[in-house]
N, C-alpha and C positions, 0 to 999 in steps of 0.2 A: 504494500500500500504506500505509494509515493505521492506526496502532494505536488501540484503543478509547480514547476520551477525550483524544486529543491529536494533534498534528501528526506526520507521518512524519519520521524523522531520516535525514539523509544522512551517510555516513561518508567522510571523506577518509583513505584507508588508504595508508600509505607505508612504505617500508623505507629505513633509513639505514645507512651503513657508516662506520667511522672513516676519516678521510682518511689517517692514517698506517698503517692496517691494513685495507685494503679487503675482506678476508675476514671481518672482525668486523662483523656486521650485526645489526640488530634491527628489529622491526615497531613501528609507531606508528599511532595513530588520532586524528583530530579529528572531533567530531560537530557537525553543524549542523542547524537546523530546515530542513525542505524548503521551498524557494521556487523554483518553476519546475522541479522535478525535478532530474535529474542534470546538466542543461545548465549551470545556475548553478554547480554545484560544479566542473565542468570549466573554466569561465571564471575563477572566483575561486580555484581550487585552487592555481594557480601563485603567486599573491600570498601565500596562506597559507603555502605551502612556503618562499617566499623569507624571510618573517618568521621562520619556524622555524629556517631555516639561519642567519640573522643572529644568533639567540639561542643557537645551538649551532654555533660556528664549526669545531669539530673533526669534525663529521659531514658527510657528503655524501648527498644523496638518490639512491638507486639506481633506484627505481621507485615509481610512485604510481598510484592509481586512485580513482575515485569509485564508491560503491555504496550501496544502501539498507542501513541498519544493521539488524541482527537485533533483533526486539522480543520474541521468545519464548524466548530462551536458546539458540537454535540457532546453530551456527557458519555463517558465510557463506563 
């Protein structure tokens, strides 16, 4: 799925919760240019999440997934 005039984007979507309040959670997204489809995101996603957690020590990653980013305003 490639948008007109550019490379497809892959979204690393993840939900984090406060370490001190596990019921307080929020969604986050990191966007990447597509290289080898979702497989690369699945391999590199854990490293990206580790960097994110190191920068946000009060948060814990509850769940994450890789998906193609919406290019036309629709929700995924």
